[in-house]
PyMOL Python script that loads the backbone (N, CA, C, O; Angstrom):
from pymol import cmd

cmd.read_pdbstr("""\
ATOM      1  N   UNK A   1      12.602 -48.153 -79.891  1.00  0.00           N
ATOM      2  CA  UNK A   1      13.499 -48.887 -78.989  1.00  0.00           C
ATOM      3  C   UNK A   1      12.867 -50.161 -78.464  1.00  0.00           C
ATOM      4  O   UNK A   1      13.554 -51.170 -78.306  1.00  0.00           O
ATOM      5  N   UNK A   2      11.560 -50.134 -78.188  1.00  0.00           N
ATOM      6  CA  UNK A   2      10.870 -51.252 -77.631  1.00  0.00           C
ATOM      7  C   UNK A   2      10.914 -52.389 -78.687  1.00  0.00           C
ATOM      8  O   UNK A   2      11.110 -53.548 -78.320  1.00  0.00           O
ATOM      9  N   UNK A   3      10.745 -52.091 -79.915  1.00  0.00           N
ATOM     10  CA  UNK A   3      10.814 -53.035 -81.029  1.00  0.00           C
ATOM     11  C   UNK A   3      12.123 -53.772 -81.058  1.00  0.00           C
ATOM     12  O   UNK A   3      12.170 -54.988 -81.243  1.00  0.00           O
ATOM     13  N   UNK A   4      13.232 -52.990 -80.864  1.00  0.00           N
ATOM     14  CA  UNK A   4      14.555 -53.550 -80.978  1.00  0.00           C
ATOM     15  C   UNK A   4      14.695 -54.414 -79.725  1.00  0.00           C
ATOM     16  O   UNK A   4      15.306 -55.474 -79.862  1.00  0.00           O
ATOM     17  N   UNK A   5      14.230 -54.114 -78.577  1.00  0.00           N
ATOM     18  CA  UNK A   5      14.382 -54.936 -77.432  1.00  0.00           C
ATOM     19  C   UNK A   5      13.580 -56.243 -77.485  1.00  0.00           C
ATOM     20  O   UNK A   5      14.040 -57.284 -77.016  1.00  0.00           O
ATOM     21  N   UNK A   6      12.398 -56.173 -78.053  1.00  0.00           N
ATOM     22  CA  UNK A   6      11.528 -57.297 -78.292  1.00  0.00           C
ATOM     23  C   UNK A   6      12.204 -58.265 -79.284  1.00  0.00           C
ATOM     24  O   UNK A   6      12.205 -59.484 -79.110  1.00  0.00           O
ATOM     25  N   UNK A   7      12.731 -57.697 -80.251  1.00  0.00           N
ATOM     26  CA  UNK A   7      13.430 -58.572 -81.313  1.00  0.00           C
ATOM     27  C   UNK A   7      14.628 -59.177 -80.703  1.00  0.00           C
ATOM     28  O   UNK A   7      14.882 -60.362 -80.921  1.00  0.00           O
ATOM     29  N   UNK A   8      15.377 -58.455 -79.962  1.00  0.00           N
ATOM     30  CA  UNK A   8      16.585 -58.922 -79.208  1.00  0.00           C
ATOM     31  C   UNK A   8      16.198 -60.127 -78.290  1.00  0.00           C
ATOM     32  O   UNK A   8      16.866 -61.160 -78.327  1.00  0.00           O
ATOM     33  N   UNK A   9      15.187 -59.999 -77.520  1.00  0.00           N
ATOM     34  CA  UNK A   9      14.637 -60.906 -76.690  1.00  0.00           C
ATOM     35  C   UNK A   9      14.272 -62.257 -77.397  1.00  0.00           C
ATOM     36  O   UNK A   9      14.589 -63.364 -76.962  1.00  0.00           O
ATOM     37  N   UNK A  10      13.591 -62.029 -78.501  1.00  0.00           N
ATOM     38  CA  UNK A  10      13.103 -63.181 -79.292  1.00  0.00           C
ATOM     39  C   UNK A  10      14.297 -63.912 -79.903  1.00  0.00           C
ATOM     40  O   UNK A  10      14.277 -65.142 -79.955  1.00  0.00           O
ATOM     41  N   UNK A  11      15.320 -63.223 -80.363  1.00  0.00           N
ATOM     42  CA  UNK A  11      16.495 -63.876 -81.010  1.00  0.00           C
ATOM     43  C   UNK A  11      17.246 -64.697 -79.921  1.00  0.00           C
ATOM     44  O   UNK A  11      17.653 -65.837 -80.144  1.00  0.00           O
ATOM     45  N   UNK A  12      17.397 -64.094 -78.797  1.00  0.00           N
ATOM     46  CA  UNK A  12      18.142 -64.812 -77.685  1.00  0.00           C
ATOM     47  C   UNK A  12      17.396 -66.055 -77.319  1.00  0.00           C
ATOM     48  O   UNK A  12      17.976 -67.133 -77.185  1.00  0.00           O
ATOM     49  N   UNK A  13      15.990 -65.889 -77.143  1.00  0.00           N
ATOM     50  CA  UNK A  13      15.226 -67.054 -76.814  1.00  0.00           C
ATOM     51  C   UNK A  13      15.316 -68.144 -77.776  1.00  0.00           C
ATOM     52  O   UNK A  13      15.505 -69.292 -77.374  1.00  0.00           O
ATOM     53  N   UNK A  14      15.192 -67.865 -79.061  1.00  0.00           N
ATOM     54  CA  UNK A  14      15.298 -68.826 -80.138  1.00  0.00           C
ATOM     55  C   UNK A  14      16.626 -69.481 -80.228  1.00  0.00           C
ATOM     56  O   UNK A  14      16.693 -70.697 -80.409  1.00  0.00           O
ATOM     57  N   UNK A  15      17.691 -68.739 -80.110  1.00  0.00           N
ATOM     58  CA  UNK A  15      19.022 -69.354 -80.165  1.00  0.00           C
ATOM     59  C   UNK A  15      19.289 -70.252 -78.852  1.00  0.00           C
ATOM     60  O   UNK A  15      19.914 -71.310 -78.931  1.00  0.00           O
ATOM     61  N   UNK A  16      18.800 -69.782 -77.711  1.00  0.00           N
ATOM     62  CA  UNK A  16      18.928 -70.624 -76.510  1.00  0.00           C
ATOM     63  C   UNK A  16      18.183 -71.880 -76.719  1.00  0.00           C
ATOM     64  O   UNK A  16      18.749 -72.943 -76.465  1.00  0.00           O
ATOM     65  N   UNK A  17      16.929 -71.865 -77.172  1.00  0.00           N
ATOM     66  CA  UNK A  17      16.176 -73.103 -77.386  1.00  0.00           C
ATOM     67  C   UNK A  17      16.853 -74.071 -78.326  1.00  0.00           C
ATOM     68  O   UNK A  17      16.839 -75.283 -78.113  1.00  0.00           O
ATOM     69  N   UNK A  18      17.453 -73.513 -79.385  1.00  0.00           N
ATOM     70  CA  UNK A  18      18.183 -74.297 -80.367  1.00  0.00           C
ATOM     71  C   UNK A  18      19.395 -74.966 -79.725  1.00  0.00           C
ATOM     72  O   UNK A  18      19.647 -76.150 -79.949  1.00  0.00           O
ATOM     73  N   UNK A  19      20.144 -74.207 -78.928  1.00  0.00           N
ATOM     74  CA  UNK A  19      21.327 -74.788 -78.301  1.00  0.00           C
ATOM     75  C   UNK A  19      20.923 -75.831 -77.268  1.00  0.00           C
ATOM     76  O   UNK A  19      21.572 -76.868 -77.133  1.00  0.00           O
ATOM     77  N   UNK A  20      19.861 -75.553 -76.551  1.00  0.00           N
ATOM     78  CA  UNK A  20      19.397 -76.492 -75.517  1.00  0.00           C
ATOM     79  C   UNK A  20      18.835 -77.828 -76.098  1.00  0.00           C
ATOM     80  O   UNK A  20      18.772 -78.836 -75.395  1.00  0.00           O
ATOM     81  N   UNK A  21      18.443 -77.810 -77.352  1.00  0.00           N
ATOM     82  CA  UNK A  21      17.868 -78.996 -77.964  1.00  0.00           C
ATOM     83  C   UNK A  21      18.961 -80.032 -78.153  1.00  0.00           C
ATOM     84  O   UNK A  21      18.635 -81.186 -78.431  1.00  0.00           O
ATOM     85  N   UNK A  22      20.268 -79.688 -78.018  1.00  0.00           N
ATOM     86  CA  UNK A  22      21.261 -80.576 -78.301  1.00  0.00           C
ATOM     87  C   UNK A  22      21.305 -81.725 -77.212  1.00  0.00           C
ATOM     88  O   UNK A  22      21.327 -82.909 -77.549  1.00  0.00           O
ATOM     89  N   UNK A  23      21.317 -81.339 -75.962  1.00  0.00           N
ATOM     90  CA  UNK A  23      21.322 -82.367 -74.898  1.00  0.00           C
ATOM     91  C   UNK A  23      21.020 -81.737 -73.552  1.00  0.00           C
ATOM     92  O   UNK A  23      21.143 -80.522 -73.399  1.00  0.00           O
ATOM     93  N   UNK A  24      20.637 -82.522 -72.597  1.00  0.00           N
ATOM     94  CA  UNK A  24      20.235 -82.042 -71.291  1.00  0.00           C
ATOM     95  C   UNK A  24      21.426 -81.332 -70.529  1.00  0.00           C
ATOM     96  O   UNK A  24      21.250 -80.324 -69.845  1.00  0.00           O
ATOM     97  N   UNK A  25      22.593 -81.916 -70.697  1.00  0.00           N
ATOM     98  CA  UNK A  25      23.781 -81.409 -70.069  1.00  0.00           C
ATOM     99  C   UNK A  25      24.104 -79.947 -70.541  1.00  0.00           C
ATOM    100  O   UNK A  25      24.500 -79.090 -69.752  1.00  0.00           O
ATOM    101  N   UNK A  26      23.927 -79.741 -71.753  1.00  0.00           N
ATOM    102  CA  UNK A  26      24.160 -78.374 -72.314  1.00  0.00           C
ATOM    103  C   UNK A  26      23.119 -77.427 -71.807  1.00  0.00           C
ATOM    104  O   UNK A  26      23.435 -76.278 -71.497  1.00  0.00           O
ATOM    105  N   UNK A  27      21.883 -77.866 -71.711  1.00  0.00           N
ATOM    106  CA  UNK A  27      20.836 -77.033 -71.182  1.00  0.00           C
ATOM    107  C   UNK A  27      21.045 -76.692 -69.731  1.00  0.00           C
ATOM    108  O   UNK A  27      20.821 -75.548 -69.338  1.00  0.00           O
ATOM    109  N   UNK A  28      21.466 -77.644 -68.916  1.00  0.00           N
ATOM    110  CA  UNK A  28      21.790 -77.348 -67.485  1.00  0.00           C
ATOM    111  C   UNK A  28      22.951 -76.448 -67.333  1.00  0.00           C
ATOM    112  O   UNK A  28      22.964 -75.534 -66.508  1.00  0.00           O
ATOM    113  N   UNK A  29      23.919 -76.713 -68.131  1.00  0.00           N
ATOM    114  CA  UNK A  29      25.153 -75.783 -68.111  1.00  0.00           C
ATOM    115  C   UNK A  29      24.721 -74.312 -68.453  1.00  0.00           C
ATOM    116  O   UNK A  29      25.160 -73.384 -67.775  1.00  0.00           O
ATOM    117  N   UNK A  30      23.913 -74.109 -69.441  1.00  0.00           N
ATOM    118  CA  UNK A  30      23.515 -72.826 -69.863  1.00  0.00           C
ATOM    119  C   UNK A  30      22.629 -72.124 -68.739  1.00  0.00           C
ATOM    120  O   UNK A  30      22.717 -70.916 -68.518  1.00  0.00           O
ATOM    121  N   UNK A  31      21.785 -72.956 -68.062  1.00  0.00           N
ATOM    122  CA  UNK A  31      21.025 -72.364 -67.033  1.00  0.00           C
ATOM    123  C   UNK A  31      21.838 -71.932 -65.764  1.00  0.00           C
ATOM    124  O   UNK A  31      21.534 -70.928 -65.121  1.00  0.00           O
ATOM    125  N   UNK A  32      22.933 -72.783 -65.426  1.00  0.00           N
ATOM    126  CA  UNK A  32      23.826 -72.445 -64.379  1.00  0.00           C
ATOM    127  C   UNK A  32      24.589 -71.196 -64.793  1.00  0.00           C
ATOM    128  O   UNK A  32      24.752 -70.311 -63.953  1.00  0.00           O
ATOM    129  N   UNK A  33      25.057 -71.062 -65.992  1.00  0.00           N
ATOM    130  CA  UNK A  33      25.806 -69.884 -66.497  1.00  0.00           C
ATOM    131  C   UNK A  33      24.959 -68.636 -66.320  1.00  0.00           C
ATOM    132  O   UNK A  33      25.427 -67.612 -65.824  1.00  0.00           O
ATOM    133  N   UNK A  34      23.683 -68.742 -66.742  1.00  0.00           N
ATOM    134  CA  UNK A  34      22.744 -67.630 -66.625  1.00  0.00           C
ATOM    135  C   UNK A  34      22.665 -67.230 -65.146  1.00  0.00           C
ATOM    136  O   UNK A  34      22.771 -66.039 -64.855  1.00  0.00           O
ATOM    137  N   UNK A  35      22.490 -68.132 -64.224  1.00  0.00           N
ATOM    138  CA  UNK A  35      22.415 -67.810 -62.842  1.00  0.00           C
ATOM    139  C   UNK A  35      23.669 -67.105 -62.303  1.00  0.00           C
ATOM    140  O   UNK A  35      23.585 -66.161 -61.517  1.00  0.00           O
ATOM    141  N   UNK A  36      24.855 -67.606 -62.761  1.00  0.00           N
ATOM    142  CA  UNK A  36      26.064 -66.915 -62.288  1.00  0.00           C
ATOM    143  C   UNK A  36      26.191 -65.499 -62.804  1.00  0.00           C
ATOM    144  O   UNK A  36      26.636 -64.602 -62.088  1.00  0.00           O
ATOM    145  N   UNK A  37      25.799 -65.306 -64.049  1.00  0.00           N
ATOM    146  CA  UNK A  37      25.781 -63.988 -64.671  1.00  0.00           C
ATOM    147  C   UNK A  37      24.844 -63.024 -63.790  1.00  0.00           C
ATOM    148  O   UNK A  37      25.243 -61.929 -63.393  1.00  0.00           O
ATOM    149  N   UNK A  38      23.602 -63.515 -63.529  1.00  0.00           N
ATOM    150  CA  UNK A  38      22.722 -62.760 -62.822  1.00  0.00           C
ATOM    151  C   UNK A  38      23.240 -62.362 -61.409  1.00  0.00           C
ATOM    152  O   UNK A  38      23.049 -61.228 -60.971  1.00  0.00           O
ATOM    153  N   UNK A  39      23.843 -63.241 -60.766  1.00  0.00           N
ATOM    154  CA  UNK A  39      24.339 -62.981 -59.428  1.00  0.00           C
ATOM    155  C   UNK A  39      25.448 -61.891 -59.549  1.00  0.00           C
ATOM    156  O   UNK A  39      25.446 -60.925 -58.786  1.00  0.00           O
ATOM    157  N   UNK A  40      26.416 -62.062 -60.538  1.00  0.00           N
ATOM    158  CA  UNK A  40      27.400 -61.110 -60.789  1.00  0.00           C
ATOM    159  C   UNK A  40      26.855 -59.666 -61.031  1.00  0.00           C
ATOM    160  O   UNK A  40      27.272 -58.669 -60.444  1.00  0.00           O
ATOM    161  N   UNK A  41      25.871 -59.686 -61.970  1.00  0.00           N
ATOM    162  CA  UNK A  41      25.267 -58.370 -62.368  1.00  0.00           C
ATOM    163  C   UNK A  41      24.559 -57.753 -61.176  1.00  0.00           C
ATOM    164  O   UNK A  41      24.622 -56.531 -61.044  1.00  0.00           O
ATOM    165  N   UNK A  42      23.875 -58.506 -60.273  1.00  0.00           N
ATOM    166  CA  UNK A  42      23.210 -57.978 -59.124  1.00  0.00           C
ATOM    167  C   UNK A  42      24.219 -57.298 -58.279  1.00  0.00           C
ATOM    168  O   UNK A  42      23.970 -56.209 -57.761  1.00  0.00           O
ATOM    169  N   UNK A  43      25.434 -57.953 -58.114  1.00  0.00           N
ATOM    170  CA  UNK A  43      26.422 -57.347 -57.283  1.00  0.00           C
ATOM    171  C   UNK A  43      26.850 -55.995 -57.933  1.00  0.00           C
ATOM    172  O   UNK A  43      27.227 -55.070 -57.212  1.00  0.00           O
ATOM    173  N   UNK A  44      26.797 -55.880 -59.224  1.00  0.00           N
ATOM    174  CA  UNK A  44      27.139 -54.640 -59.857  1.00  0.00           C
ATOM    175  C   UNK A  44      26.014 -53.607 -59.739  1.00  0.00           C
ATOM    176  O   UNK A  44      26.234 -52.414 -59.948  1.00  0.00           O
ATOM    177  N   UNK A  45      24.867 -54.052 -59.419  1.00  0.00           N
ATOM    178  CA  UNK A  45      23.675 -53.208 -59.219  1.00  0.00           C
ATOM    179  C   UNK A  45      23.346 -52.316 -60.348  1.00  0.00           C
ATOM    180  O   UNK A  45      23.012 -51.154 -60.114  1.00  0.00           O
ATOM    181  N   UNK A  46      23.414 -52.774 -61.573  1.00  0.00           N
ATOM    182  CA  UNK A  46      23.074 -51.991 -62.726  1.00  0.00           C
ATOM    183  C   UNK A  46      21.935 -52.759 -63.388  1.00  0.00           C
ATOM    184  O   UNK A  46      22.190 -53.740 -64.086  1.00  0.00           O
ATOM    185  N   UNK A  47      20.625 -52.320 -63.179  1.00  0.00           N
ATOM    186  CA  UNK A  47      19.528 -53.076 -63.582  1.00  0.00           C
ATOM    187  C   UNK A  47      19.497 -53.558 -65.066  1.00  0.00           C
ATOM    188  O   UNK A  47      19.316 -54.739 -65.364  1.00  0.00           O
ATOM    189  N   UNK A  48      19.693 -52.530 -65.999  1.00  0.00           N
ATOM    190  CA  UNK A  48      19.604 -52.884 -67.481  1.00  0.00           C
ATOM    191  C   UNK A  48      20.679 -53.919 -67.765  1.00  0.00           C
ATOM    192  O   UNK A  48      20.425 -54.901 -68.462  1.00  0.00           O
ATOM    193  N   UNK A  49      21.857 -53.713 -67.241  1.00  0.00           N
ATOM    194  CA  UNK A  49      22.995 -54.628 -67.496  1.00  0.00           C
ATOM    195  C   UNK A  49      22.567 -56.006 -66.994  1.00  0.00           C
ATOM    196  O   UNK A  49      22.798 -57.027 -67.642  1.00  0.00           O
ATOM    197  N   UNK A  50      21.926 -56.000 -65.800  1.00  0.00           N
ATOM    198  CA  UNK A  50      21.582 -57.401 -65.303  1.00  0.00           C
ATOM    199  C   UNK A  50      20.616 -58.079 -66.207  1.00  0.00           C
ATOM    200  O   UNK A  50      20.747 -59.292 -66.368  1.00  0.00           O
ATOM    201  N   UNK A  51      19.656 -57.438 -66.821  1.00  0.00           N
ATOM    202  CA  UNK A  51      18.734 -58.109 -67.795  1.00  0.00           C
ATOM    203  C   UNK A  51      19.445 -58.576 -68.999  1.00  0.00           C
ATOM    204  O   UNK A  51      19.241 -59.708 -69.440  1.00  0.00           O
ATOM    205  N   UNK A  52      20.299 -57.727 -69.569  1.00  0.00           N
ATOM    206  CA  UNK A  52      21.037 -58.087 -70.779  1.00  0.00           C
ATOM    207  C   UNK A  52      22.031 -59.261 -70.493  1.00  0.00           C
ATOM    208  O   UNK A  52      22.116 -60.205 -71.279  1.00  0.00           O
ATOM    209  N   UNK A  53      22.781 -59.183 -69.353  1.00  0.00           N
ATOM    210  CA  UNK A  53      23.664 -60.329 -69.139  1.00  0.00           C
ATOM    211  C   UNK A  53      22.889 -61.561 -68.781  1.00  0.00           C
ATOM    212  O   UNK A  53      23.344 -62.645 -69.148  1.00  0.00           O
ATOM    213  N   UNK A  54      21.708 -61.510 -68.068  1.00  0.00           N
ATOM    214  CA  UNK A  54      20.979 -62.710 -67.787  1.00  0.00           C
ATOM    215  C   UNK A  54      20.410 -63.367 -69.026  1.00  0.00           C
ATOM    216  O   UNK A  54      20.446 -64.585 -69.203  1.00  0.00           O
ATOM    217  N   UNK A  55      19.886 -62.504 -69.868  1.00  0.00           N
ATOM    218  CA  UNK A  55      19.244 -63.028 -71.118  1.00  0.00           C
ATOM    219  C   UNK A  55      20.226 -63.614 -72.091  1.00  0.00           C
ATOM    220  O   UNK A  55      19.915 -64.591 -72.772  1.00  0.00           O
ATOM    221  N   UNK A  56      21.407 -63.039 -72.174  1.00  0.00           N
ATOM    222  CA  UNK A  56      22.383 -63.372 -73.209  1.00  0.00           C
ATOM    223  C   UNK A  56      23.441 -64.429 -72.660  1.00  0.00           C
ATOM    224  O   UNK A  56      24.220 -64.976 -73.441  1.00  0.00           O
ATOM    225  N   UNK A  57      23.445 -64.681 -71.392  1.00  0.00           N
ATOM    226  CA  UNK A  57      24.502 -65.623 -70.775  1.00  0.00           C
ATOM    227  C   UNK A  57      24.310 -67.066 -71.423  1.00  0.00           C
ATOM    228  O   UNK A  57      25.273 -67.812 -71.600  1.00  0.00           O
ATOM    229  N   UNK A  58      23.122 -67.382 -71.735  1.00  0.00           N
ATOM    230  CA  UNK A  58      22.891 -68.713 -72.293  1.00  0.00           C
ATOM    231  C   UNK A  58      23.495 -68.892 -73.640  1.00  0.00           C
ATOM    232  O   UNK A  58      23.576 -70.030 -74.101  1.00  0.00           O
ATOM    233  N   UNK A  59      23.932 -67.851 -74.319  1.00  0.00           N
ATOM    234  CA  UNK A  59      24.561 -67.845 -75.604  1.00  0.00           C
ATOM    235  C   UNK A  59      26.114 -68.093 -75.551  1.00  0.00           C
ATOM    236  O   UNK A  59      26.759 -68.238 -76.589  1.00  0.00           O
ATOM    237  N   UNK A  60      26.662 -68.134 -74.360  1.00  0.00           N
ATOM    238  CA  UNK A  60      28.170 -68.169 -74.302  1.00  0.00           C
ATOM    239  C   UNK A  60      28.698 -69.407 -75.094  1.00  0.00           C
ATOM    240  O   UNK A  60      29.839 -69.387 -75.556  1.00  0.00           O
ATOM    241  N   UNK A  61      27.943 -70.395 -75.239  1.00  0.00           N
ATOM    242  CA  UNK A  61      28.458 -71.624 -76.000  1.00  0.00           C
ATOM    243  C   UNK A  61      27.740 -71.850 -77.270  1.00  0.00           C
ATOM    244  O   UNK A  61      27.587 -72.991 -77.706  1.00  0.00           O
ATOM    245  N   UNK A  62      27.297 -70.806 -77.876  1.00  0.00           N
ATOM    246  CA  UNK A  62      26.428 -70.843 -79.039  1.00  0.00           C
ATOM    247  C   UNK A  62      27.133 -71.602 -80.201  1.00  0.00           C
ATOM    248  O   UNK A  62      26.458 -72.140 -81.079  1.00  0.00           O
ATOM    249  N   UNK A  63      28.435 -71.643 -80.203  1.00  0.00           N
ATOM    250  CA  UNK A  63      29.092 -72.313 -81.299  1.00  0.00           C
ATOM    251  C   UNK A  63      28.842 -73.867 -81.290  1.00  0.00           C
ATOM    252  O   UNK A  63      29.120 -74.534 -82.286  1.00  0.00           O
ATOM    253  N   UNK A  64      28.329 -74.417 -80.189  1.00  0.00           N
ATOM    254  CA  UNK A  64      28.006 -75.812 -80.062  1.00  0.00           C
ATOM    255  C   UNK A  64      26.935 -76.215 -81.094  1.00  0.00           C
ATOM    256  O   UNK A  64      26.781 -77.389 -81.430  1.00  0.00           O
ATOM    257  N   UNK A  65      26.190 -75.182 -81.593  1.00  0.00           N
ATOM    258  CA  UNK A  65      25.126 -75.535 -82.469  1.00  0.00           C
ATOM    259  C   UNK A  65      25.694 -76.064 -83.870  1.00  0.00           C
ATOM    260  O   UNK A  65      25.069 -76.872 -84.556  1.00  0.00           O
ATOM    261  N   UNK A  66      26.811 -75.587 -84.194  1.00  0.00           N
ATOM    262  CA  UNK A  66      27.407 -75.930 -85.450  1.00  0.00           C
ATOM    263  C   UNK A  66      28.712 -76.823 -85.339  1.00  0.00           C
ATOM    264  O   UNK A  66      29.255 -77.294 -86.338  1.00  0.00           O
ATOM    265  N   UNK A  67      29.132 -77.002 -84.164  1.00  0.00           N
ATOM    266  CA  UNK A  67      30.371 -77.779 -83.975  1.00  0.00           C
ATOM    267  C   UNK A  67      30.004 -79.084 -83.251  1.00  0.00           C
ATOM    268  O   UNK A  67      29.542 -79.069 -82.110  1.00  0.00           O
ATOM    269  N   UNK A  68      30.220 -80.199 -83.938  1.00  0.00           N
ATOM    270  CA  UNK A  68      29.931 -81.521 -83.316  1.00  0.00           C
ATOM    271  C   UNK A  68      30.786 -81.787 -82.081  1.00  0.00           C
ATOM    272  O   UNK A  68      31.916 -81.301 -82.030  1.00  0.00           O
ATOM    273  N   UNK A  69      30.330 -82.499 -81.125  1.00  0.00           N
ATOM    274  CA  UNK A  69      31.127 -82.816 -79.987  1.00  0.00           C
ATOM    275  C   UNK A  69      32.382 -83.671 -80.334  1.00  0.00           C
ATOM    276  O   UNK A  69      33.424 -83.609 -79.681  1.00  0.00           O
ATOM    277  N   UNK A  70      32.202 -84.446 -81.376  1.00  0.00           N
ATOM    278  CA  UNK A  70      33.368 -85.258 -81.705  1.00  0.00           C
ATOM    279  C   UNK A  70      34.572 -84.379 -82.243  1.00  0.00           C
ATOM    280  O   UNK A  70      35.632 -84.915 -82.566  1.00  0.00           O
TER     281      UNK A  70
END
""", "prot")
cmd.dss("prot")
cmd.show_as("cartoon", "prot")
cmd.util.cbc("prot")
cmd.orient("prot")
């Protein structure tokens, strides 16, 4: 199970870094979204869900990697 979690964390981190490489505005938007998700999850008080939501919140606009702004 630890190996799956480690792999999941690595994939999320790599995809986040790839998406953030596009521009500063996207990076800031992703960080704000992560913060909102964390606050929401903390209100739910479910620790494992908090971590999963926080780590994956940055992927909510992942399609921007392949879709040009134009």
